[in-house]
N, C-alpha and C positions, 0 to 999 in steps of 0.2 A: 891828383884823381879825386873826384868827389866821392865821399862815402854814400852808400846806397843801402845802409843797414836795415831799412824798412821796406826795401823792394826786393822783388824776385828778378834775378838775372835769367833771361831766356836766351840761351846760346843756340845759334842756328835760326835765328828769328825771320830769315828770308826764304827758308825751305817750306816744303809742303805743310808740315805740321805747325812750324813756326809762325808762319802767315796766318794761319787759323787763330792761334793763340793770340798774336798780336792785335787781330781785329777785335777780339773779345776782352783784352785786358787793357785797361787805361794806363797811360804813362805815369800816373801816380803810384801804382802798384808794381809796375814792372820796368826793367830796363832791358832794351832788346840789343843783343850782340849778334854780329855777323860777320863773315870774311869780306863782304862787299858793302860794308855799311858806309854811308856818307858821313857820319858822325865819328871822327878819328877817336873819341873817347869810348866808343863802343865797338871798335874794330877788334875782331877775334879771329885768329888763325890757330887752328888746332896744333900745327907743327911749329909754332913760334912762341918760344918761351916768354918773350916780352908781353905778349898778349895775355898769356896765363897770369903774369905778375899783375897786370892791369886789373884783370878781373878780381883776383884773389885780394888785392890791396884795397879794393873798392868795398869790401866785406858785405856782399849781399846777404839778405835775410835767408835766401834759398836759391838754388840754381836748378833750372831744368835744361838738360843738356840734350838737344835735339839735332846737333850737327852731324851730318853724314857727307863728308867731302867726296866729291866724285860720284855720288848718286846721279846716274843718267835720267834725264827727261822726267824728273819728279812730277811734272804737271800732267804728264800723259794719264789717260783713264785706266791703262792696264795696271798701275800701281795700286788702284782701289779694288779691292775684291768684296 
């Protein structure tokens, strides 16, 4: 696992908030983790201990946890008030 000590780990980067942060944070400052990531090194499943170990052993500078598994239809406008 690559060390990312100078980067911020964004967990839940494919969700509503995660996508917005991903658009505004370049790859040199952030590493984007998701349960449906095509990058196997950044695959994160909240309920899978192996993915937690991958995240923790990469030693990010900080982590922003945005994951909300099972949130239905987060792209719908009724979630924004």
